[in-house]
C-alpha positions as CSV (number, residue, x, y, z in Angstrom):
1,M,107.8,107.6,120.6
2,N,104.8,107.7,117.9
3,Q,102.3,110.3,117.3
4,L,99.1,109.7,115.1
5,F,97.8,112.0,112.6
6,Y,95.2,112.0,110.1
7,V,95.3,113.3,106.3
8,G,92.3,114.1,104.3
9,S,92.4,113.9,100.5
10,Y,90.3,114.5,97.3
11,T,89.2,111.2,95.9
12,K,86.6,112.4,93.3
13,K,86.9,115.3,90.8
14,G,85.5,118.8,91.2
15,G,85.8,122.2,89.6
16,Y,89.2,123.3,91.3
17,F,90.5,120.0,91.8
18,P,90.9,118.1,88.4
19,K,93.7,116.2,89.3
20,I,92.7,113.5,92.0
21,N,94.8,110.8,93.4
22,G,93.4,110.3,96.8
23,E,92.7,107.1,98.7
24,G,90.2,108.5,101.3
25,L,91.0,109.7,104.8
26,T,94.4,107.9,105.9
27,V,95.8,107.5,109.4
28,W,99.7,107.9,109.8
29,S,101.9,107.3,112.3
30,L,104.8,110.1,113.1
31,D,108.2,109.0,114.6
32,I,109.0,112.0,117.1
33,N,112.6,111.0,117.1
34,S,113.4,110.9,113.4
35,G,110.3,112.7,111.7
36,Q,109.7,109.5,109.8
37,M,106.0,108.9,108.7
38,R,104.1,105.6,108.0
39,K,100.6,105.0,106.8
40,L,98.9,102.9,109.0
41,V,95.0,102.7,107.8
42,T,93.1,103.9,104.7
43,H,89.5,104.6,105.1
44,E,88.1,104.5,101.5
45,N,84.6,105.2,102.1
46,I,85.1,109.0,102.9
47,V,84.8,111.0,99.7
48,N,86.8,114.3,99.3
49,S,87.7,114.7,103.1
50,T,88.6,118.5,102.6
51,Y,88.8,119.7,106.2
52,M,88.8,118.3,109.6
53,T,88.8,119.0,113.2
54,K,88.4,117.3,116.5
55,L,85.8,117.4,119.3
56,G,87.5,116.4,122.6
57,E,90.1,113.5,122.1
58,D,87.7,110.8,120.7
59,L,85.5,112.4,118.2
60,L,86.5,113.5,114.6
61,L,84.5,115.6,112.2
62,I,85.0,115.9,108.7
63,A,83.9,118.2,105.9
64,S,83.0,116.0,103.0
65,D,82.8,118.1,99.9
66,E,80.8,116.9,96.7
67,Y,81.5,120.5,95.0
68,F,78.5,120.6,92.7
69,D,76.1,118.8,95.4
70,P,75.6,119.8,99.0
71,G,78.6,118.7,101.1
72,N,78.1,116.7,104.3
73,I,79.8,116.9,107.9
74,L,80.4,113.5,109.3
75,A,80.9,112.9,112.8
76,Y,83.2,109.6,113.8
77,R,84.3,108.0,117.0
78,I,88.3,107.3,117.1
79,E,88.7,104.0,118.4
80,K,92.3,102.7,119.7
81,G,93.5,105.8,117.4
82,I,93.2,104.1,114.1
83,S,89.5,102.7,113.5
84,L,86.8,105.2,112.9
85,L,83.1,104.5,113.6
86,K,80.6,106.4,112.1
87,L,78.0,107.9,114.3
88,S,76.2,110.3,112.0
89,S,76.2,112.9,109.3
90,Q,74.4,115.8,108.2
91,S,73.8,117.8,104.9
92,T,75.7,121.1,105.0
93,L,73.1,122.6,102.6
94,G,76.1,124.4,100.8
95,T,78.0,123.6,97.9
96,A,82.0,123.3,98.2
97,T,82.2,123.0,101.7
98,C,85.7,123.8,102.5
99,H,86.1,124.1,106.4
100,V,84.7,122.7,109.6
101,S,85.2,123.8,113.5
102,T,83.8,123.3,116.7
103,M,83.1,124.7,120.2
104,N,83.6,122.7,123.1
105,G,81.4,122.9,126.5
106,A,78.4,121.7,127.9
107,S,76.6,122.2,124.6
108,P,79.1,121.6,121.6
109,M,78.5,123.1,118.1
110,V,79.6,122.3,115.0
111,F,80.3,125.0,112.3
112,A,80.6,124.4,108.6
113,T,81.7,126.9,105.9
114,S,80.7,126.2,102.3
115,Y,82.4,128.3,99.7
116,L,80.4,128.4,96.5
117,D,77.3,129.6,97.7
118,S,78.9,131.4,100.9
119,K,76.7,129.7,103.3
120,L,77.5,128.8,107.0
121,S,75.7,125.9,108.8
122,I,75.3,125.6,112.5
123,Y,74.9,122.4,114.1
124,E,74.1,121.0,117.9
125,I,75.8,117.9,118.7
126,C,74.4,115.3,121.3
127,D,76.5,112.3,122.3
128,G,78.4,112.1,119.1
129,N,75.6,112.9,117.1
130,L,75.0,115.6,114.9
131,M,71.7,117.4,114.9
132,P,70.1,118.7,111.8
133,A,71.5,122.1,111.0
134,H,70.0,124.7,113.5
135,F,70.9,127.7,111.8
136,I,72.0,128.5,108.3
137,Y,73.4,132.0,107.2
138,E,74.2,133.0,103.6
139,F,76.4,135.9,103.0
140,Q,76.4,138.5,100.2
141,G,79.0,140.6,98.7
142,N,81.8,141.1,96.1
143,G,85.2,142.6,95.6
144,P,87.6,144.0,93.0
145,N,89.2,140.9,91.8
146,K,86.8,140.2,89.0
147,D,88.0,136.4,88.6
148,R,87.8,135.2,92.4
149,Q,85.4,137.8,93.9
150,E,82.6,137.8,91.9
151,D,80.4,136.9,94.8
152,S,80.8,136.4,98.6
153,H,82.9,133.0,99.2
154,A,83.0,132.0,103.1
155,H,86.0,130.2,103.6
156,C,86.1,129.5,107.6
157,A,84.4,130.1,110.6
158,I,86.2,130.4,114.0
159,V,85.0,130.7,117.5
160,S,86.6,133.4,119.9
161,P,88.7,132.2,122.9
162,S,85.7,133.1,125.3
163,G,83.1,131.1,122.9
164,R,81.1,134.3,122.8
165,W,81.8,135.3,119.3
166,L,82.1,133.6,115.5
167,Y,84.1,135.1,113.1
168,V,83.6,134.0,109.4
169,C,86.2,134.9,106.7
170,D,84.6,136.1,103.5
171,L,87.3,136.1,100.6
172,G,84.7,137.3,98.0
173,S,83.8,140.3,99.9
174,D,86.9,141.3,101.7
175,A,85.1,141.1,105.0
176,I,84.9,139.2,108.5
177,W,81.4,138.5,109.3
178,L,80.6,138.6,113.1
179,L,78.0,136.5,114.9
180,D,77.2,136.6,118.6
181,L,77.0,133.0,119.6
182,K,74.6,133.7,123.0
183,N,72.3,135.9,120.7
184,L,71.6,133.8,117.7
185,T,68.0,134.0,116.0
186,G,69.0,132.5,112.4
187,E,67.9,136.1,110.9
188,E,70.2,138.4,108.9
189,S,70.0,140.9,111.7
190,D,72.3,138.5,113.5
191,L,75.2,139.4,110.9
192,R,77.8,142.3,111.6
193,K,80.3,143.0,108.9
194,I,84.0,143.9,109.7
195,I,85.5,145.6,106.4
196,L,89.1,144.9,105.3
197,P,91.2,146.4,102.6
198,P,89.8,145.8,98.9
199,G,91.3,142.7,97.1
200,Y,92.9,141.1,100.0
201,G,90.5,137.9,100.0
202,P,90.7,136.8,103.8
203,R,91.0,133.1,104.0
204,H,91.7,131.7,107.7
205,L,92.5,133.2,110.9
206,V,94.0,132.1,114.5
207,F,93.7,133.8,117.9
208,S,96.9,134.8,119.7
209,E,97.1,132.6,122.7
210,K,98.7,135.4,124.9
211,H,97.4,138.8,123.5
212,P,93.9,140.2,122.3
213,L,95.0,139.7,118.8
214,V,94.0,137.8,115.6
215,Y,96.6,136.7,112.7
216,L,94.7,136.7,109.3
217,I,95.9,135.3,106.3
218,C,94.5,136.8,103.1
219,E,94.8,134.5,100.1
220,L,94.4,136.9,97.2
221,N,97.9,139.0,98.1
222,A,99.2,136.6,100.5
223,H,99.5,139.0,103.0
224,V,99.0,138.4,106.8
225,L,97.0,140.8,109.3
226,T,97.4,141.6,112.7
227,L,93.9,142.8,114.4
228,R,93.3,143.9,118.0
229,Y,90.3,141.8,119.4
230,N,87.7,143.4,121.6
231,E,86.3,140.6,123.6
232,K,83.2,142.9,124.9
233,T,82.1,144.0,121.4
234,G,83.8,141.3,119.3
235,I,85.1,144.2,116.6
236,L,88.4,143.6,115.3
237,E,90.9,146.4,114.4
238,L,93.6,146.4,111.6
239,I,96.9,147.3,113.3
240,D,99.5,145.7,111.1
241,D,99.9,144.4,107.6
242,I,102.8,142.2,106.3
243,P,103.5,140.3,103.0
244,T,104.4,136.9,103.3
245,L,106.0,136.5,99.8
246,P,109.5,137.8,98.9
247,K,109.4,141.4,97.3
248,D,110.8,140.0,93.8
249,Y,108.1,137.4,93.4
250,T,106.2,138.2,90.2
251,G,104.1,135.1,90.2
252,L,100.2,134.6,91.4
253,P,99.8,134.8,95.5
254,S,97.7,132.1,97.0
255,A,98.1,131.8,100.6
256,S,96.7,128.6,101.9
257,A,97.2,127.8,105.6
258,I,98.0,129.6,108.8
259,R,99.3,127.7,112.0
260,L,100.5,129.0,115.5
261,H,103.3,126.8,117.2
262,P,102.1,125.3,120.2
263,N,104.4,127.5,122.5
264,G,102.8,130.5,120.9
265,K,106.2,132.2,120.0
266,T,106.0,131.3,116.0
267,L,103.4,131.6,113.4
268,Y,103.8,129.5,110.2
269,I,102.0,130.5,106.7
270,S,102.0,128.3,103.5
271,N,101.9,129.9,99.9
272,R,100.7,127.4,97.3
273,I,101.8,128.5,93.9
274,H,105.1,129.7,95.7
275,N,105.5,126.4,97.3
276,S,106.8,127.8,100.6
277,I,106.2,128.2,104.1
278,S,106.9,131.7,105.7
279,V,108.0,131.9,109.6
280,F,107.1,134.7,111.7
281,S,108.4,135.1,115.2
282,I,105.8,136.7,117.7
283,D,107.0,139.4,120.3
284,Q,106.2,138.2,123.5
285,K,105.1,141.4,125.0
286,S,103.2,143.1,122.3
287,G,102.2,140.1,119.9
288,K,104.0,141.9,116.7
289,L,104.9,139.6,114.0
290,F,108.4,139.7,112.7
291,F,109.6,137.8,109.6
292,E,112.3,135.3,110.1
293,S,112.8,132.7,107.2
294,R,111.0,131.1,104.6
295,F,111.6,127.2,103.2
296,N,110.5,125.2,100.2
297,T,107.8,122.6,101.1
298,E,109.9,120.2,98.6
299,G,106.4,119.4,96.9
300,D,103.9,121.1,94.8
301,E,100.9,123.1,96.0
302,P,101.0,123.0,100.0
303,R,97.4,123.3,100.9
304,D,97.6,122.3,104.2
305,F,100.2,121.7,107.1
306,N,100.1,121.2,110.8
307,I,102.1,120.9,113.9
308,D,102.2,117.9,116.3
309,P,101.3,118.7,119.7
310,S,104.9,118.5,120.9
311,G,106.1,121.2,118.6
312,K,108.8,119.4,116.9
313,W,107.6,118.4,113.8
314,L,105.7,120.1,110.9
315,I,103.8,118.1,108.8
316,C,103.0,119.8,105.3
317,A,100.3,118.5,102.8
318,N,101.5,119.0,99.3
319,Q,98.2,118.6,97.0
320,N,99.7,118.3,93.4
321,S,103.1,116.2,94.0
322,D,101.0,113.8,96.1
323,T,103.4,113.9,99.1
324,L,103.7,114.7,102.9
325,T,106.9,116.3,104.1
326,S,108.0,116.6,107.6
327,F,110.2,119.3,108.9
328,E,111.9,119.8,112.4
329,L,111.4,122.5,114.5
330,D,113.0,123.6,117.8
331,R,110.6,123.2,120.5
332,Q,111.7,126.1,122.8
333,T,111.8,128.7,119.9
334,G,109.3,127.4,117.5
335,L,111.7,128.1,114.5
336,P,112.8,125.8,111.9
337,K,115.6,123.4,112.7
338,H,116.4,121.6,109.9
339,D,115.6,120.9,106.1
340,N,113.0,118.3,105.4
341,Q,113.3,115.0,107.3
342,A,111.0,112.4,105.4
343,I,108.9,112.6,102.1
344,E,106.3,110.2,101.8
345,A,103.5,109.5,99.1
346,C,100.0,110.3,99.6
347,G,97.6,110.9,96.8
348,T,96.1,114.6,96.9
349,P,96.6,115.5,100.4
350,V,94.6,118.6,101.4
351,C,94.4,118.6,105.1
352,V,96.4,117.6,107.9
353,I,95.2,117.0,111.7
354,F,96.8,115.5,114.9
């Protein structure tokens, strides 16, 4: 049995990715039994496919990042698993577009986050076609890290499970911006600010599937925060703070990706300069995190990783070593089972999606 997955890569040099070997967006096949990976198709015309998401099973949305120029959101119809038919594209009107996410439903929405000028662009989508940005928000703020927090830097936007609230991680101002999707006006008054500890640099978050909790990875100190989620108000309350790197690590923290195992029992977090993935079990009664183990990604700069829908394989994108690695997981516990099973060449990979 084979599972298809998509890998985005950098193909054009930019300010924070000077080393470029990417071919474009590539489609891969994963052998579920062995963990072996095989590249099937390369879509060379997609420049700097920084982040990807799917809307349903057949619509792929891509954040195409031009770094110094406004980025784009591209909408493609997936045909026969490997062919991509371009349907539409829209400018994000922001620079260094680093994330794209969606909200399903009768009126699907798309959210694009741009890092350098800290913009959030919100789109409606009709029959697979992106409409021009309906709302654009620009965030303001800073933090104590003079090198990384000189200004606001929006890093991702995630919709709550109910579809009511939108949370925007702001690495630059140590905050999460909260928007009520049922009452958007496009004005600054739409924004509420949830303040986090100074110097943490919130990057990405995921919602617990079983508890009213959010797990947030902070890039600048590589801590994972647990926050209690109030569905009625949207407010998040910090209840736990755990480091993901070893106590004796003296290098620069640089947490990158956070993913839940499909069974909801395990949380994975990657750290780039340390070239590792930390594993946390999740208490099924309380949702509390407990550190379990840590393993080397067998590559340099694990920018992103993802877990296949069956829960058996984790695929890691090692940006600087131009490799993908596969690791076997226990489907029942969600914990790592063995060392890496396969390593394949892939130029400057930065995003993995199944």
